[in-house]
C-alpha positions in Angstrom: -13.2 -11.5 -15.0 -11.7 -14.8 -14.1 -12.0 -16.4 -11.3 -8.8 -18.6 -10.0 -8.8 -20.8 -6.9 -5.6 -23.1 -5.7 -6.8 -25.9 -4.3 -4.1 -27.2 -1.3 -4.0 -27.8 2.5 -1.6 -25.2 2.4 1.5 -27.1 1.7 5.1 -26.2 -0.1 3.8 -27.7 -3.3 0.0 -25.5 -2.6 1.8 -22.2 -1.6 4.4 -22.8 -5.1 1.6 -23.2 -7.4 -0.2 -20.0 -5.5 2.8 -18.0 -6.1 3.7 -19.2 -9.9 -0.2 -18.2 -10.4 -0.3 -15.0 -8.9 3.1 -14.3 -10.9 2.0 -15.3 -14.4 -1.4 -13.3 -13.5 0.8 -10.1 -13.2 3.3 -10.7 -16.0 0.4 -11.5 -18.7 -2.0 -8.7 -17.1 -4.9 -10.9 -16.7 -8.0 -9.8 -15.4 -8.1 -12.4 -12.4 -9.6 -13.2 -8.9 -6.9 -15.5 -7.4 -8.2 -17.3 -4.2 -6.5 -19.9 -1.7 -9.2 -23.0 -0.8 -8.2 -24.8 2.0 -11.1 -26.0 3.6 -10.8 -29.8 3.2 -14.6 -30.2 2.8 -15.2 -27.5 -0.2 -11.5 -29.2 -2.1 -13.4 -32.5 -1.5 -16.4 -31.2 -3.3 -14.5 -30.6 -6.4 -13.3 -34.3 -6.8 -9.8 -34.0 -6.8 -7.5 -36.6 -5.1 -4.2 -34.8 -5.9 -3.2 -31.7 -4.4 -2.8 -28.7 -5.5 -5.0 -28.7 -7.8 -5.9 -25.2 -10.1 -9.4 -24.2 -10.7 -10.8 -21.8 -13.8 -14.1 -20.3 -13.4 -15.0 -23.5 -11.4 -13.4 -26.4 -13.8 -10.4 -28.3 -12.6 -7.6 -27.7 -14.9 -4.5 -29.3 -13.4 -3.6 -31.7 -10.7 -0.3 -32.4 -8.7 3.3 -30.0 -9.9 2.5 -27.8 -12.6 4.8 -26.1 -14.5 5.0 -22.2 -15.3 4.6 -22.9 -19.0 1.9 -24.8 -18.2 -0.1 -22.2 -16.0 0.7 -19.5 -18.6 -0.7 -21.7 -21.5 -3.6 -22.5 -19.3 -4.5 -19.0 -18.5 -3.8 -17.8 -22.0 -6.7 -20.3 -23.3 -9.0 -18.7 -21.3 -8.5 -14.8 -21.1 
């Protein structure tokens, strides 16, 4: 099972990324656990300077604004 985290402090971009990832998971029927990480100390442990960020299986795979097509691509490569 894939573990996906959206790193962000709860801003609109972070919420939008979470919603888009959730949609893609359902659409592609991916077996994954999606969580939102809003704790700044935990976010800093990923060495990310721009938010939101997408983490798949412990690895930061994207930062900032991420298009739905890019998310689909990232998740299907990992699947």
